[in-house]
N, C-alpha and C positions, 0 to 999 in steps of 0.2 A: 440831409443826405443828398448825394449826387447820383443820378442814374446815368451810368457811363454809356452813352449811345451816340456821341458825336464824333469822337476820335477813333474812327474805325481801323485804320491802318496800324497794325502791330499793337493793338491795345489788348493786353491780356485780361483786362477787366470789362471788356465789351459785354454790355447787357447786365452787368452787376450793379448793385446799389453799394456805394462806399460812403464812409465818413469822409469829411474833408481832411486833406493833408498832403504831404509830399516829402520830397528829399531834402535833407539838410544842406544848406549852402556853406561854403568854406567859412569857418570861424563863427558859425551860428550855433547858439544853444538850442536844445529841443524846444524850449519855450518860445524863443524868437522865431523858429520855424513854424510853429503852430500858429502863432499870431499872424505871421506873414502869409502862410498858406490860406488861412480862413479869409483874410482880407482879399488876397488875389482871387480866390476861387468863388467867393460869395459876396464881397463887397462889405461884409460885416466887420465891425471893430470889436475886439475881444476886450471885455472889461475885467475877466477874472478866469484863470485857468487853475485846474486841480489835476496833478498828475496821478493817475489811477493805476497804471501798469506799463510793463514792458513786454512786448511780444517778439519772439525770435522765429524766423521762418528760414530754416536751413535749405539752401539751394532752391529758393523759391522761383527765381527767374534767371535764366541763362547760368544756371549753377552758382548764382550769387546768393549769399545769405542776406536776408533782409531783417532789419530791426525797426520795430514801431514803438514809439513812446505814445502811450494812450492817455489822452487828456479828456476831461469833461470841461466844457467851456461855457461861460456866460458872455453874451454879446450886448453892446448897446443897441437900442432900437434902430432899426434901419431897413431898407428895402434891399432884397436879393438882386444881384445883377445877373446878366446873362453870362453863363459859364461856358468856356471853350471845352470843358471836360465832359459836360453832359447837361441834364436838366436837374435843377435844384428844387428840392421840396422839403418843407418841414414835415416830418413824420412823427406821429404820436408814438410814445414808447410801446404801447400795446399793439402796434401794428408793425414794428421793426422786423420781427421774425418772420413775417409773412412775405417779405420782399425777396427777391432773387439776390441773395447774399452768398459770399463765399462760405463753405461749410463751417470753418473755424469761427467766422463772425457770429454764427448762431450760438456758438458755444461761449465766446468771451463777452458778448454784449451784456448778458445779464450780470456779469461780474462788475460792471460799472456801478451797480446799485449796492454792492457790498461795501462795508467799512474797510479801510486799509488799502493795501497795495498788493498787486498781483504780478507774477512773472510767469509767462506762459510760453510754451513751445509748440508750434504747429508745423508738422512735416506733411508736405504735399508731394504727390508724384503724378505727373501727368494731369495736373489741375485737380486732382482729387485728394482729400484729406486722408492720410493713412495712419496718423497717430498724433496725439497731442498730450500734454502734461502741463500742470500748473503747481506753482507754490503761491500761497496766500500769506501775506504778512499783515497781522492786525495791528 
């Protein structure tokens, strides 16, 4: 997890803990994006990815819809690098929900332990979660 405390100007995630990730580059698959972002943000090399879900965030930032492909990743052994995004930390699963997370993250993180695939929608207004829904595929 990365604690977003370094990029202060215009960082809507400032002070939050987030999983690693970012925006797709032109011509990139979600899998390629996940591998690249994890390497760029942490220095770790992905050895295995499992797609667990798709999240939709209507009008999340600047009235833009955001879509997040949610993966569980295994990485080769290695050392974390210094991240421009914030402070990197390995967080035990049982401590995740005690972090300063987006409200929706508290809801979907436990879904990662479920079998199958999920498709969730999280609607925020002024930085607050106002509704969410999910469909689980077994």
